N, C-alpha and C positions, 0 to 999 in steps of 0.2 A: 682296379680291374672291375669291369662291368659285371653285375649280377644278372644274368639273363634268366635266372629262375626257371630253368628247364629240367624237368625230371624225365627219366626214361619212360616213354610211352610203351615201347615195345619190349624193353628189358626190365623196367622197374628200377633202373640204376639212378642214384643221386648225381646226375651229370654236373649240375652246378657246383656241388661240393667237391667233386673229384677234380674238375677243371681248376677251381680256386686253389686246391691243395697243390696241384702240379705246378701252377704258375708261381705260387708262393715259394715252392721248393726251388724252382728255376731262378727266382729273383733273389733269394736269400744271400748267396755268395757275393753278388754284385752290391746288394744293399749294405751288407756288413762291411765290405771294403770301403764304400763311399762314406758310411757312418764313421768308420774308424779314421779315415782321412779328414773328414770334416771336424770331428772332435779334436783331433790332434792340431789341426790348423787353428781352431778357435782358442784352444788353450795357449798355443804359441802367440796368437794375436793378443790375447789378454796379458800374457807375461811380457811381451815386447812393449805393449802399451804402458804397462806399469813402470817398466824400466825407463822408457822414453819420458814419461811424466816426471820421474825423479830427475832425469837429466835436464828436462825443461826448467825445473825449479833451480837446479844448479846453474843453468845458463842465466836465469834472472838474477840470482844472487851475485854472480860474477860480473854482470853488467853494472850492478850497483857498486860493487867493490872497486872495479877499475875506473869508474867515473870520478872518483876522488871527492865527490861533493860532500860526503859525510865527514871526511877527514879535514875539510875546510870549515865545517860548521863551527859557529862561535856561541859562547855563552857570555852575556854581558849583564852587568848589574851596576847600580848606583846607590851609594849610601844615602841615608835620610837624615833630616834634622828632626830628632824626636820621632814622631809618627808621620810627619809630612814629607812629601817628596820635594826636594829642591828641583829635581829634574828627573825625567824618565829617559831611557836610552834604548835604542834598537840598533841592530848591526846587520851587516851583510857578511858573506864569507870573505870579503876583501879586507875586513878589519884585522889589523895586526894585534897579536896578543900583547898584553901589558896593562898598565894602569895610568890614569890621567887625573891630576888634581884640578878641579874646576871650581872657580869662584864666580858666582853670578852676582853682579853688583846692580844691575838694572834690567827690568823686563821691557820688552817692546810693547808699546801701546798705540792704539789707533786714535786719530784725532776726532774730537767730538765738540760741537758747538750747540748751545741752547740759548734762545733769546731771553733777555732779562725782563722784557716787557711783553705783555700779552696783547693780542689784537682781537677785536670783536669778529665773530665768525662771518658776519655779513659785510664787513668793511671792504670796500674796493680801493685799490691803490692808484689807479690812473696809469696812463701809458708811461713806459720808461724801460730802463735796462738794468739788469743785475749781472754782475760778473762773478763767476766761480773759478777760482784758481785751484788747481790740483797739482801738487808737487812743488819742488823748489828748484832754484838755479836754472841752468840751461835745459833741464828736463821738465820744467813747469809747463802745464797746459792751461790755457785760459779759455773758458767757455762763456759765451754771452747768452743771456736768457732774456728774451723779449717779453715784457709784461704788457698786457692789453689794458685798456681803460677800465674794463669791468672785471678784471681778475681779483679774486679774493685770496686770502692766505692759503686756502686749500688748493686752488688752482696753481698758485705760485709754487707751492710745495711739489705738486705733480711735475711741473716744468723743471724744477731743480733736479729732481731725481731722474727724470728722463734724460736730461742733458749729461748728468754725471754717472749714470748707472754703469757704463762700460769701464769706468775708471774706479769703481768700487764705492761711489758716493751713494749714501742713503739719506732720505729725508722723511721725517714724520712730524705729526702735530700732537701736542699734548693739550688736552682740553681742560679748561678751568671755568666751569659754568658756561656762560655764553661767549667766553673768550678762548683764545688758543695761543699756545707758545710754539714757535717754529724750532725744530731740532734738525741739525745736519750732522751726519757722522760719516766716517770712512771705515769700510770693511778692512782695509789693508793697514797693518801696523807699520811703524817706521817713519822717520822724519821725511823720507823721500815721498811720502804719500799725504803730506799735510794738505789741509783744505782751508780756503778763506773766501768769505762772501763779501762783496762790496757792491755799491750802487753807482750808476752813472749820474752826471749832473742833471739838474732840472726837475727832479721829482723828490720833494722833501719826505714824502711817506716812505718811499723805497730807501732813501738815505737813512732814515730813522730806523727802519727795519734792519738794515745791514749793520748799523752802529750798535743795535741792541744785542747783537750776537756775542755771547760770552764763551770763551774757551773753557770747557769743563774737563776735558781730558786732552793733554797735549800729545802731539805726535812725537814718539820717542823710539829710539833704537834700543835693542838689547845690548847690554855690555857685560862682558865676562872675560876672565882669563883662563886659559887652558895651559897648565904647566908653566904659568908665569907669563905666557904670551897673551897680549891684549887682543880681544876679538870684538868687533862691532857687527851686529846683524840686524837687518830690518825686521825680522820676524823672530818669534820665540821658538821656532823650529829651525835648528841650525844643522845644515846638512853638508856644507862644503868646506869644513875646517879640518876634521880628522877623517881620512879616507875610511869608508865603510861604516862610520858611526853617524847616527842621527840623534841629536840632543833636543828634547822637548822641555823647554824651560818652564818651571811652575812658579817659583818664588826666588827671592834673593837668598844667597847663602852659599856655603861651601859643600862640595860633594866629591867623592872619589869614584870614578868610573873604572871598572875592572873588566877586561876582555880576556877570556880564556878559551881554550879548545873545548868543544863539546864532546868530551870523551864518550858520553853515553851514546851519542849518535854513531860514532865510529865503531864502538864496541858492538852495537846492534847489527851493523852491516857485516862486521867480521863474524859474529856469532851466527847470523843468517847463512853465511857462506859455509861455515863448519857444519851446521845442521843439514844444509842441502847436500854437501859433499858426502856426509855420512849416510844420508838417505839414498844417494845414488849407489854407494857401495853396498848398502843393505838390500836394495832392490835387486841388484845383480846376484848377490849371494842367495837370496830367497828363490829367484827364478831358476838358479842352476844347482841348488842343493840336492844331495842324495840322502834319502831317509835310510840310514844304515840299519836301524832296528827292524823296519818293515821291508827293507830291500826294495824301495820304490823310488824311482827317479822323478825329478820335477819335469815340467814341460820343456825346459831348456837345459837340462843336465847335459854337460858335454858339448854345448853349443859353441862353435868356434868364434862366432861374432861376440858373444857375451864374454868368453875368455879373453878375447883381444881387447874389448872395451875395458874390462877390469884391470888387465895388466897395464894397458896404456895409461889409464887414470892414476893408478898407484905409482907407476914409474914417473909420470909427470909431477905428481905431488912430492915424491921423494926428491926430485931435482929442484923443485921450488924450495923445499926446506933447506937443502944444501946451499942454494943461492942466498937465502935469508941469513943463514949462519955466517956465510962469507961476508955479508954486509954488516955483521955485528949484531944480528937479530936472531940469535939462537934461541932454543926453547926456554932457557933460563931468563932471557931478556924479553922476548916477545910473548912467551907463554903459549906458543903454538907447536904441537908435536903430534905424532901418531900415537895411538893407544898402545901402552906397553904390555908386556907379558904379565899375567897369563891371559889377558883379553886382547891380545894383538890380532885384530881382525882387519887392519888397514884403515880403520876410522881415525878421525882427528879429535883431539881434545884442546880446548882453549882455556887457559888460566886468565880469567877476566882481570884479576888484580894486576898481574904482570903486564898484560896487554895495555891497560890504562896507564900504568907507570911508564911504559915505553912511549905512549902517545904524549905524555907530559914531558919526558926527558929527552926523547929523540923523535919529535914529531916529524921533522923533515925527512929523516932516514926512513921512518915507517911509511910515510906517504909515498916516497920515491920507490921503495921496494915493492909495495903492494899495488899501487895504482898507476894509471896512465897506460900508454900504448906499449911501453917496455917493461911494465911491472909484472909481478907474478900473476895477478888476476887476468891480464890480457893473454898470457901464455896458456893458462888453463882454459880460458874462454874459447880460444881458437881451436883447442883440441876437442872440447865438448861440443862446440858448434858443428864439428865434423860429423856428429851423430844426430844432431837435432835440427839443423838448418832446413827451412822450408823454401829457400830461394830456388826458383826454377833454374835448372842446370847445375845447381850446387847443393842438391838435396842431401841431407845427412843420412848416414847409414841406417839409423833406426826408422827414418821416414821412408826410405826405399824398401826396407824390410817389411814395413807395415803394408805398403802398396802391393808388394809381392804376395803376401799372405792373403790379402783381400782378393787379389786376382785368382789365387788358388781356390778360395771359397766360391767365387763366381763361376769358375770352371767346374767345380763339383756340382753346383746347382744345374749347370747346363748338362752335365753328364747324367744327373738324376732325371732330368726331363727327357733326355734321349732314352734312358732306361724305361721310363714310363711308356714311351711310344713303342719300343721294342717289345715290352711285355704285353702290350695291348695286341700286338700281332701274334705273339705266342698264344695268348688266350683265345684269339679267334681261331687259330689253327687247331688247338685242342678241342674247341667247341665243335668244329666241323667234323673232326675225327670221331668224337663220341656220338654225335648225331648220326653219322654214317653207321657206326657200330649199332646204335640203338635201332635204326631202321632195319639193318640186316637181321638183328636178333628178333625183331618183330615179325619179319617174314618167316624166319625159321620157326618161330612159335606157331604161326598160322599153319605152316606145312605140317608140323608135328601134330597139331590138333586135327587136321584133315586126315592124316594117315591113321591116327588113333580111331577116328570115327569109322573109317573104311574097314579097319581090322576088326572093329567091334561088330560090324554088320556081317563080315565073313564068318566070324565065330558064331554069330547067332544063327 
């Protein structure tokens, strides 16, 4: 309300104060009603938001539970020879549980050749041809290397590496004073990647260079037995023998590889669900509780939607527990049950020891009952998603409720602005009325003064 700061000239009245008081009195009932509606809506919005957040966490936990990934997780280990690894092993979820006896009898090695004879750094070899064979049998590739008349051992080395680089061939020089030794090696292990350098006819220096190459490390395959079955691999990383297992061979010797279910991963996913479920139940209870001692309701006490959500969630969980029991996974076996009297509040408790035992003894049954599109997690997820989904056209009940409350708050803001406009008009009306009164009282005052003066003259 504008403060026009106008005092009564003719009357001496505090017109500004009187107008402000009258406008405030007129505005108060509407303001109180709007404030009450706004406060109630904000408290409901906060409470619904808290419950929705709890349901969102439950949705997330159910997604993880129904995905089954955690129930497929594997722990894998390999025994050592003393303090040294014979091999290390990694696994994917495709690995079957069990153990494997592995005996590594030979490691794969990469071929390496070094010249027995050194060559002066400045020596040139004359024109000719070197031949580099990579591989064996029908898969062998032969590379011809053209040597120019002024090529030194350094430039020949460069040409050898350039020709064989794509096939894993490396070439280096080892300096010894003013002389150098040629070294040729293969990055890739296995007999299939063997290398051999030879020279064409007609150049004695190139022939001598090729003949001086001595095999320092032979090309060899890895050899091992897995549960008595002989295996040959071109590399020390063996990936295609036991499904889901990758063996990284370190040295020869025997080792036992054990694959087991990672019960800790599955237990965490299950415990996360139990925690989220209890959080959802607790959030509804808090939002709808009635303070008996102080006789004060909460913002959603008696709310039909919250009662429905609580009843639906508890009923669905009760059905799930019955289905689990029918599948041989009752509380004594699986370790999952509702909290018992005297703390029976609808929440769940999980006996981790029993749950882990069930994973070890009945892994398939537990996985089938809880995970997948037909498991308990999927049934619960579909129900909870009906409250939390943000998909256009399929919005969950809590999402729609939140939008509705926000729309109410927006409407209250609009009504408050409309009230401001209306009160400005009321203020202007009061102002005009009081100004008119003040003018009239001013005239009356003047008339009174004039009459008094005239009467005084008559009396004199």
